[in-house]
C-alpha positions as CSV (number, residue, x, y, z in Angstrom):
1,M,-24.5,0.8,-7.4
2,S,-22.8,-2.6,-7.4
3,S,-20.2,-3.5,-4.8
4,N,-17.6,-3.6,-7.5
5,E,-17.9,-0.1,-8.8
6,L,-15.6,1.5,-6.2
7,I,-13.0,-1.2,-6.2
8,H,-9.5,0.0,-7.0
9,H,-7.8,-2.7,-9.0
10,S,-4.1,-2.5,-8.7
11,V,-2.7,-6.0,-9.4
12,S,-3.0,-7.9,-12.7
13,L,-2.4,-11.7,-12.8
14,C,-1.5,-12.6,-16.3
15,Q,-1.3,-15.9,-18.2
16,S,0.0,-17.0,-21.6
17,T,-2.3,-19.5,-23.3
18,A,-2.5,-21.1,-26.8
19,E,-5.3,-18.6,-27.5
20,G,-3.2,-15.6,-26.5
21,S,-2.4,-13.8,-23.2
22,T,-5.1,-13.0,-20.7
23,R,-5.4,-11.3,-17.3
24,Q,-7.5,-11.0,-14.2
25,D,-7.4,-7.8,-12.1
26,F,-7.6,-7.5,-8.3
27,S,-7.4,-5.1,-5.5
28,V,-4.9,-6.0,-2.8
29,E,-7.8,-6.7,-0.5
30,E,-9.3,-9.2,-3.0
31,L,-5.9,-11.0,-3.3
32,L,-5.6,-11.2,0.5
33,A,-9.1,-12.5,1.1
34,A,-9.0,-14.9,-1.9
35,R,-5.5,-16.2,-0.9
36,K,-4.1,-15.5,-4.3
37,N,-1.1,-13.6,-3.0
38,S,1.5,-16.4,-3.1
39,W,4.5,-16.2,-5.5
40,R,7.1,-18.3,-3.7
41,D,10.2,-19.1,-5.9
42,W,9.1,-16.5,-8.5
43,L,11.4,-13.7,-9.7
44,C,10.4,-10.2,-8.3
45,S,11.5,-6.7,-9.2
46,A,11.9,-5.8,-5.5
47,G,15.2,-4.0,-5.1
48,T,15.4,-2.8,-8.6
49,E,12.0,-1.1,-8.8
50,N,11.1,-0.9,-5.1
51,L,12.9,0.1,-1.9
52,H,11.5,-0.4,1.6
53,I,12.8,1.6,4.5
54,S,12.2,0.4,8.0
55,P,11.6,2.7,11.0
56,D,15.3,2.3,11.9
57,G,16.4,3.4,8.4
58,E,17.4,-0.1,7.2
59,A,16.9,-0.6,3.5
60,Y,15.3,-3.7,2.1
61,A,14.2,-4.7,-1.4
62,A,10.6,-4.8,-0.2
63,T,8.4,-4.9,2.9
64,C,8.9,-8.7,3.0
65,R,12.7,-8.1,3.6
66,V,13.7,-10.9,1.2
67,G,17.4,-10.5,0.5
68,G,18.3,-8.9,3.8
69,V,19.6,-5.4,4.6
70,Y,21.1,-3.3,1.8
71,G,22.2,-0.5,3.9
72,N,20.9,2.3,6.3
73,V,19.7,5.5,4.8
74,F,20.2,7.5,8.0
75,Q,23.9,6.4,7.9
76,G,24.4,7.2,4.2
77,R,24.8,3.6,3.1
78,L,22.8,2.0,0.3
79,E,23.9,-0.8,-2.1
80,L,21.0,-2.4,-4.0
81,P,20.6,-5.5,-6.2
82,T,20.9,-5.0,-10.0
83,Q,18.9,-8.1,-10.9
84,W,15.4,-9.3,-10.0
85,I,15.5,-11.3,-6.7
86,R,13.8,-14.7,-6.0
87,C,10.9,-14.8,-3.6
88,T,11.3,-17.0,-0.5
89,K,8.0,-16.1,1.2
90,T,4.9,-18.3,1.2
91,W,2.6,-15.2,1.2
92,C,3.1,-11.7,-0.1
93,M,1.5,-9.7,2.7
94,C,2.0,-6.0,1.8
95,G,-0.1,-4.2,-0.7
96,A,2.9,-2.3,-2.1
97,D,4.8,-5.6,-2.6
98,M,1.9,-7.3,-4.3
99,Q,1.9,-4.6,-7.0
100,L,5.5,-5.2,-7.9
101,R,6.2,-6.8,-11.3
102,K,6.9,-10.6,-10.9
103,A,7.5,-13.6,-13.2
104,R,7.1,-17.3,-12.6
105,I,10.3,-18.0,-14.7
106,K,12.8,-15.7,-16.4
107,A,11.1,-16.2,-19.8
108,F,8.1,-14.3,-18.5
109,Q,10.1,-11.4,-17.0
110,V,10.0,-9.3,-20.2
111,R,6.2,-10.0,-20.5
112,S,5.6,-8.0,-17.4
113,T,7.0,-4.9,-19.1
114,E,4.6,-5.2,-22.1
115,P,1.1,-3.7,-22.3
116,L,-1.4,-5.7,-20.3
117,P,-3.4,-8.3,-22.2
118,E,-6.7,-6.9,-23.3
119,R,-8.6,-10.2,-22.8
120,K,-9.8,-10.8,-19.3
121,T,-10.7,-14.2,-17.8
122,E,-10.3,-16.0,-14.5
123,I,-6.7,-16.9,-14.0
124,A,-5.9,-20.2,-12.2
125,E,-2.1,-20.3,-12.6
126,P,-0.6,-17.0,-13.6
127,D,2.8,-16.6,-15.4
128,W,3.5,-13.0,-14.5
129,V,2.2,-10.2,-12.4
130,S,2.0,-6.5,-13.5
131,P,0.6,-3.3,-11.9
132,T,-2.9,-2.7,-13.3
133,Q,-2.3,1.1,-13.4
134,E,0.1,0.9,-16.4
135,E,0.2,4.7,-17.1
136,A,1.0,5.5,-13.5
137,H,3.7,2.9,-13.4
138,R,5.3,4.2,-16.6
139,R,5.4,7.8,-15.1
140,F,6.7,6.6,-11.8
141,P,8.5,3.3,-12.4
142,K,10.2,3.1,-9.0
143,T,8.6,3.0,-5.6
144,V,9.9,3.9,-2.1
145,T,7.9,2.5,0.8
146,W,9.0,4.1,4.0
147,D,7.8,3.1,7.5
148,L,8.7,6.5,8.9
149,S,8.3,5.4,12.6
150,R,6.7,2.8,14.8
151,R,5.1,5.7,16.8
152,C,1.3,5.5,16.7
153,N,-1.4,7.1,18.7
154,Y,-3.7,4.0,18.4
155,S,-3.5,0.7,20.2
156,C,-5.1,-1.8,17.8
157,S,-5.1,-5.3,19.1
158,Y,-4.0,-6.8,15.8
159,C,-0.9,-4.5,15.3
160,H,2.4,-6.2,16.0
161,P,4.7,-4.3,18.4
162,S,7.4,-4.4,15.7
163,V,5.4,-1.9,13.7
164,S,3.4,0.0,16.2
165,N,4.2,1.5,19.7
166,H,3.7,4.7,21.7
167,T,7.4,5.3,22.6
168,D,9.5,5.7,19.4
169,A,11.2,9.1,19.1
170,H,10.5,11.1,16.0
171,W,13.4,11.4,13.5
172,T,14.6,14.9,13.2
173,R,14.2,17.0,10.1
174,E,17.9,16.9,9.5
175,K,18.0,13.1,9.7
176,I,15.1,12.7,7.3
177,W,16.7,15.1,4.9
178,T,19.9,13.0,4.9
179,A,17.9,9.9,4.2
180,V,16.0,11.6,1.4
181,D,19.3,12.6,-0.2
182,V,20.6,9.1,-0.1
183,I,17.4,7.5,-1.5
184,E,17.2,10.0,-4.4
185,S,20.9,9.7,-5.3
186,R,21.3,5.9,-5.0
187,F,17.9,4.5,-5.8
188,C,15.8,7.1,-7.7
189,R,18.8,8.3,-9.7
190,G,17.0,11.2,-11.4
191,V,13.8,9.2,-12.0
192,A,10.5,10.6,-10.7
193,S,9.3,8.0,-8.3
194,K,6.3,7.1,-6.1
195,W,6.9,7.5,-2.3
196,V,4.6,5.7,0.0
197,F,4.7,6.7,3.7
198,T,3.3,4.6,6.4
199,G,4.2,3.6,10.0
200,G,3.1,3.6,12.7
201,E,1.5,6.9,12.0
202,P,3.7,9.0,9.7
203,T,1.7,12.2,10.1
204,L,2.7,12.4,13.8
205,N,6.2,13.5,12.8
206,P,6.4,17.3,13.2
207,S,8.4,17.6,9.9
208,F,6.2,15.4,7.8
209,M,4.4,18.1,5.8
210,E,7.8,19.6,4.9
211,V,8.9,16.2,3.6
212,V,5.8,16.0,1.4
213,D,6.5,19.5,0.1
214,R,10.1,18.8,-0.7
215,L,9.4,15.5,-2.6
216,A,6.4,17.0,-4.5
217,A,8.5,19.9,-5.6
218,A,11.1,17.4,-7.0
219,G,8.4,15.8,-9.1
220,H,7.8,12.7,-7.1
221,L,4.3,11.2,-6.5
222,L,3.3,11.0,-2.8
223,H,1.1,8.4,-1.2
224,V,0.3,8.6,2.6
225,Q,-1.2,5.7,4.5
226,S,-2.7,7.0,7.7
227,N,-5.3,6.5,10.4
228,G,-6.6,10.1,9.7
229,S,-6.5,11.0,13.4
230,L,-5.0,14.5,12.9
231,G,-8.4,15.6,11.6
232,P,-10.1,17.5,8.9
233,D,-7.9,20.6,8.6
234,Y,-4.6,18.6,8.4
235,F,-5.9,16.1,5.8
236,A,-7.6,18.8,3.7
237,R,-4.1,20.3,3.4
238,L,-2.5,17.0,2.7
239,A,-5.1,15.9,0.1
240,K,-4.0,18.8,-2.1
241,K,-0.4,17.4,-2.3
242,A,-0.6,13.6,-2.1
243,C,-2.7,10.5,-2.6
244,I,-4.2,9.5,0.8
245,G,-5.2,6.0,1.9
246,L,-7.0,6.1,5.3
247,S,-7.1,2.9,7.4
248,L,-10.4,2.8,9.4
249,H,-9.8,1.0,12.7
250,L,-13.1,0.2,14.4
251,E,-11.3,-0.5,17.7
252,S,-9.8,3.0,18.0
253,L,-12.0,5.1,15.9
254,N,-13.7,8.4,16.6
255,R,-16.3,7.8,14.0
256,E,-17.8,11.2,13.6
257,R,-14.4,12.9,13.4
258,F,-13.3,10.3,10.8
259,L,-16.3,11.1,8.6
260,Q,-15.6,14.8,9.0
261,T,-12.0,14.2,7.9
262,V,-13.0,12.3,4.8
263,E,-15.6,14.9,3.9
264,A,-13.0,17.7,4.2
265,M,-10.6,15.8,1.9
266,L,-13.3,15.3,-0.7
267,A,-14.3,18.9,-0.5
268,T,-10.9,20.0,-1.7
269,G,-11.6,18.7,-5.2
270,S,-8.0,17.4,-5.2
271,P,-7.1,15.4,-8.3
272,Y,-5.2,12.9,-6.2
273,W,-6.5,9.4,-5.3
274,M,-8.3,9.0,-2.0
275,G,-9.3,5.7,-0.4
276,V,-10.5,4.1,2.8
277,R,-9.5,0.6,3.9
278,I,-11.8,-0.7,6.6
279,M,-10.0,-3.1,8.8
280,V,-12.6,-5.7,9.9
281,P,-12.1,-7.8,13.1
282,P,-14.0,-11.0,13.4
283,G,-17.6,-10.4,14.5
284,R,-17.7,-6.8,13.5
285,S,-18.5,-6.9,9.8
286,G,-21.9,-5.3,10.5
287,E,-20.2,-2.2,11.9
288,A,-17.9,-2.1,8.9
289,V,-20.8,-2.2,6.5
290,E,-22.5,0.6,8.5
291,M,-19.4,2.8,8.2
292,R,-19.0,2.0,4.5
293,D,-22.6,3.2,4.0
294,K,-22.0,6.4,5.9
295,L,-18.9,7.1,3.9
296,L,-20.8,6.6,0.6
297,R,-23.3,9.2,1.7
298,L,-20.7,11.9,1.9
299,P,-20.8,14.5,-1.0
300,S,-19.0,13.2,-4.1
301,A,-17.9,10.0,-2.3
302,R,-19.4,7.7,-4.8
303,E,-17.4,9.4,-7.6
304,R,-14.1,10.1,-5.8
305,L,-13.6,7.7,-2.9
306,N,-12.3,4.1,-3.2
307,I,-13.6,2.0,-0.3
308,N,-12.3,-1.5,0.5
309,M,-12.8,-3.9,3.4
310,S,-9.9,-6.1,4.6
311,P,-9.7,-9.2,6.8
312,L,-7.1,-9.2,9.5
313,Y,-4.2,-11.4,10.2
314,Q,-3.1,-12.8,13.5
315,R,-1.1,-10.4,15.5
316,L,1.8,-12.8,16.1
317,N,1.4,-14.9,13.0
318,Q,1.1,-12.6,10.0
319,D,0.7,-15.5,7.6
320,Q,-2.5,-16.6,9.1
321,L,-6.0,-15.0,9.0
322,Q,-7.9,-14.5,12.1
323,E,-10.8,-16.8,12.6
324,Y,-13.9,-15.7,10.5
325,S,-17.1,-17.5,9.8
326,K,-17.5,-18.5,6.2
327,S,-20.4,-16.0,5.7
328,E,-18.4,-13.1,7.3
329,L,-15.3,-13.8,5.2
330,E,-17.6,-13.9,2.1
331,L,-19.1,-10.6,3.0
332,I,-15.6,-9.0,3.4
333,L,-14.5,-10.4,0.1
334,Q,-17.7,-9.0,-1.5
335,F,-16.5,-5.5,-0.6
336,A,-12.8,-6.2,-0.8
């Protein structure tokens, strides 16, 4: 099996040429490693098709926080932009943000709503960006990304304290229900949407499974980004209700338990997407490859599990990669 067979492409860079439109597809990890994730001064659908909620309930157009605060969902306030906003960031750092529709100039904005070009070539200077998973985007055209809390049970050296700690209190069930009501009424507006939960570690909240059940019952699509630490039984239940992306952290990992958790998820036969993103610190790519190989040996993993490797950014400077040798970065990119 080639290293590309399990790559989950989610972002399409598109270009208009004299010979017709063309595209190049990427996973978010490929974009990060190749440094093709810069759309400064472009127009972006953040705020109209995407909503990001911080651990404190503040609402932003996207994880990048361009445009500032649009309200607080725990306080019942939410006023969102009605037009695409202009990017002011040098780098687009969040996987969810990278998948948002974007246009270099307004003339290409409508092109991002059209079917993807069939012709594929290497793109040097794209004109617009579209989600690769067109059918899923049409079914769920709006996305809510929600950092439910900074609370996490890991202490990874590369996680900034603004997104991870051991002290944040959990939001109560009642507070979360209030926030869900606000988001559904003022952003979703009756449209089935994709809800992406992350943190911190979202599954630590005692009410989290209830949140999943409520949103699934309303017809929304759920995606949970987690470290998988609650183990096989919990994630076997969750896998039947939501897409799951597990982040594999070599610094904090109980490796045998992680493998058991992934095996339990796969054994459910769930139709939902499952993936593992291996976070690779400098000097530890060999360990990452070893874990990748062990994951691929799990029953049905080669058919069902999407596995990526990701380079890490500096803890206090999230625009800069940590220092990798050329050969190690090339290896990560090979499996990105």
